[in-house]
Each structure stands twice: as C-alpha cells, then as structure tokens.
N, C-alpha and C positions, 0 to 999 in steps of 0.2 A: 803180593802183600805189601802194604804201605810201609815205608821206612819209619822207624820208631820216632824219629824227630818230627816227621810230618804228622804222625798221630798226636804227638804231644802238642804241636802247634795248633792243630785243629781243636783239641781239647781246650787250649788257651783261648781260642777265638770264641768257643761255645760258652765256657763257664766264667771266664774273666772279662772278655770283651763283650760278651752277650750279643753276638751278631744274630741277625734274623735268620730264620730257617732257610730262606731262599738264598741269602748271601753265603751261608755256610755250605750249602749244597754246591754252589758255584765254585767256591774255593776248593772244596773236596775234589770236584771233578777236575779242575785245572791241575792240582797237585798230583792227582792220580795219573793223569796223562804224562806229566813231567817225570814221575817216578818210574813209569814204564820204560822210558828212554834212558833216564839217569838213575841207575840202580843204587848208586851211593851218592845221594844229593849233596851231602855235606862237603864232598870233595869236588863238586862241580866248579869249573873255571868259567871265566867270562866268555871264552870261545865256545864251551859246551852250551851255555845258555843262549848265546846268539844263534848257534846252529839249531837248537830246539825251537826258538822263536820264529826263525825264518825258513825252516825246512818245508813248511806247508804253504799252500796258496791261501793263507788266512788273510782276511782284510785287516786294515790298519787298526780298526777298533778292537777286533779280537786279539790281535798281537799286543795292543796296549793293555788290555785286561790281563792277559797272561803275565806280562811284565810287572804289572802292579801287584799281582798275587805273589809272584816269585820274590819281588823286592821286599814285600812285607814278611814273607817267610824267612828270608835271610837276615833281615833286621832282627827278627825274633832270635835267630841262632846267635847273632852277635851279642844281643842283650843277655842271653843265657850263657855266654862265654863258651859256646860250643865251637864257634869259628871266630877268627879275628877280623876278617874283612868281608863285607857284603860284595859278592862277585857281580851283583847287578848295578852297583853304584855308578859305574861309568857307562852304562847303556842308556842311551837317550830314548825317550818315548817317541814313537812315530807320530808324525803330524796328522791330526784328525781334521777332516773337513767339517766345518760347522753346518749342521743340518737345520734348515729352517723349519720352524714348528708348523704342523698341519693345523689349518683353521677352516671354519665354515664362512661362506659369504653371508651377508645379512639376509638374503633371500632364503638360503638354506636353514638359517637359524629360525626364521619365521615358519618355515615348513615343520621343523622339528618341534617347535613349541605349540603348534596348532593341534593340540591333543583333544580328541573327543572325550568329553567328561561324563562318564556314566556311573561311576562307583567311587568309593573312597580311595582305592589305589590310583585311579586316574587323577584325582585331585591332588593326592600326595606327589605323584610323578610330575604333574604340572608345576606344583610349588617348588619342587627340588630343581627342576630344569630352569625355571624362571630365576630362581635365586642364584644358581651357580653362574648363569650367564650375566646376571645383574651385578655380580660382585667379583667374578674371577677367582673365587676361592678354590683351594685344592679339594679333591673328593674326600680326603681324610678329614679336612676341616668341616666339610659339609655334614658328614655322617656323625661327627662329634658335637655338632651344634646343639646348644641347650636353649630351652625356652627363655631363660634369663639373659641370653645373649642378644635377644631381639628387642629393639626399642622402636616401636611403631610411632610413638609420639615424636621422637627426633628423626625418624626415618633412617635408622642406622642399624648395623649388626656388628657385634664384637666377635672377632675371629681370633682364635688361639692357633698360631702357626708353629713353624719349626723352632726348636729351642724354647718353647713355651712363650714366645713373643706374641703380645697382643697388638691388634690393629683394629681400627674402626673404619668401616666401609659404608658409604651411603647406600640406601635402598631406593629403587625407583618405584613409582606408583603401581605398576603392573605386578612387580614382585610382592609388594605389600598386600595388594588385593588378593592374590591367590594364596599367600601364606595365611592370611586371616581366615579365608574360607576353609582352607584345609584344617587349621588349628581349631577353629570354632565349631565346625560342623562335622568333621570326618575323622580327626585324629583319635578321639576317644573311642570311636567304633573299632579302630585298628588295635587299640590297646587291650581290648577284650577284658575289661575290669582290672587290668594291671596298672601300675603306677610307674612313670618314667619321666626323667627330667629332659630327655633328648627330644628334639623336634620331630625327627623323621623316624617313623615306626614301620617295621616289616609286617607282612601279612600274618605272622604268628605272635605279634604283640611285643616284639623285642626291637632294640635299636637296629636300624637298617645297616647292612654291611657295604663296604666298597664294592665287593664282587656283585652284590645285588644291583647296585646303581649302575655298574658297567653293563649288566644284562638289560637294564631298563633302556639305556641309551641305544644299545644294539637293536632292541625290539622296536623302538620308536623310529630309528633310521630305516629299518626295513619297511615299516608302515608307510612312511612318507617318501620312500624312493631315493634316499640319500645313499649313494654307492661308495662314498669315501670311507676309508678305514678309520673310524674315529673312536675316541675314548673319552672319559670324563675330562681329561686334560685338554682335549680339543676345544671344549667350551671355554676353558680358561684362556687358551691362546686366542680364541675368537673375541672374547671380551677385550683383551689388551690390544689386539690388532684393530678392532673397530673404534676403540677410543682414540688411538693414535691417528687413524685415518681421518677422524673427525676433529682433529686439532688439539687433543689433550696433551698436556705436558708430560714428557717422559718420566720426570721425577715423581709426578703424582701417580702415574701408572705403577712405578716402582713401589710406592707406598701401598697402593691397593693390593698388589700381588704379594707383598711381603718379601721382596728380594732384598737381601742384605747388600748386594753389590749392584750398582747401576749397569755394569757390563752385562749382567744376565738379562736385564730388561732391554738393552740396546739391540737385541736380536730382532725385536719388533720393528725397529727403525729400518733394519735391513729389508724386511718384508715390504715396508712402505716404499723404500727407494726402488726396489725391484718392480713394484707395481707401477710407480711413476714412469720408470724407463719403458716398461712394456706398453703402457697406454700411450706414451709419446710416439710410438711407432705408427700410430694412426694419423699422425700429422702428415699432410701431403708431401712435405719436403724433408721428411726424416730419413728417406732412403734415396740414394743417388741412382 
C-alpha cells in the first residue's frame, strides 16, 4: 500500500497540477517502485535515494526520470511543511547523451507521399502528409488546424503552437494543390452532413485524432516499403533537416518549428555536420 504522503502528492498532481493521464501513470509507477524499497519515504536520506537510483542496471535516461519524480515529490513535502529539506537537492542528474532525431531522406519522403488516390480518405491522407512535410508542424497542431487558419491567397497557414503562440508558415504549391482538392471535393463527403471548423475529418465525420494520423503514417510506410521506425514527428524532423541541408538559415527554421530556444533547433545542425563528415570519407585522401 502506498504511503499516505505519496497518495496525497498524486492527488495534488491530478487535481491541482492537472497532469495528463500518461504522466500521472508514470509518476505513480515510479513512486510505487520507490515505496516498495523505502517503506517510510519521508525519512529517506540522500544515501537511501542514491542507493535506490543506482541499484539497478537502469540507463541514464531512466535514472534521470526517477530522480525528477522523486525531487518533485520531496519539493511537495517541503512546501507542505512535512519535511524541512529535500534529500534529492544535492543529487546531480546523470548526463544524457543527446539523441539525434530520426528523419527520412528526400527519396523516402517522395515514396511516402506517392499515394494512390482512389477515395476521399486517400485525398485526405495525401493532403495531411503534404502539409506536415511542407510546414514541419507538430501532429497536435495539424489535427487542430481550422479552415480559417489557411490562407491560399497569401500561401500561408497560421499555426497555434505550445503556450497558444501563433506563427505563420509559408505553403508550397504542392501542399496547396492537394489541400484545395481535399477541401473542395472530398471533405464534405467525410463530414456526412455534419458541420466542423476543423480541416481534417475522420471516417466517422469527426475531427481526426493524433492516434489516427500515427496509424496512417504506419500504413503508408508499410505500403511503400520504408522500414524505419517513424512517427508523425519524423516528418517534422525531415522538414527541418532538408531545409538546413539546402541552405536555410537556422533562425528561420526555428521560427517555422516554433522553438522558443535556438538550442533546440541546433540539433539539426549536428545532423548536417555529421552528414558532411560522413560524405567527406569518400574523398580519396580522407583515409591514410
């Protein structure tokens, strides 16, 4: 049975902090594992926590997540005057290796977007994939897109990102072409006499979900023989990588992606540098 302070903390996360269901499940699991080892968690010392964190062969990312959860839990206990000092405060986070984002080559993108167009769902899928690759928007931004966000005259789309921040992204001719075909000729058929302000509609006439779009990408990858493990975010990474490889300014890419910090965007420069180094190995005098 969970310690009463952990139960109170999880209630605080659920009802006051309003964490998502998945995040709450993750915190519950981590604290349950800790409580199995540390029966009286409010008396845990820094040594107890270090022993718990490093007793398994967990990777650095898992250890870092456990430490984040425990640190937050003990901060809560300090705020509630249950303990005076957070025992995690002097434990350093493990160093995490930066993982380069997965992306598709231009040839792979061409294969993915070469969809046989036979029915309204095919035209919707084609428009969605062309749009997300043309703009680099997040899948959550794509599914929430409204008709009023599209400006075909100016060839732009207005995207509402994290923190309700808006940004304007240009649209290329191909994306505009298939968006117009989908909206003018097939969207109303998917709506089934319903009314919606959202651009992309599911087969039952409601706004399409992120999970549905994920399944669409998986199905299309299977169709065209792409064996990489990709997600909607892979097309966002591909958009940024291809722009940078073709000479786009990193600051402009930052604006398109909606990154608040340029450091987040600089990961794509790392991909470019690694590609340049790899390709240079083909030089006849690059190896001694």
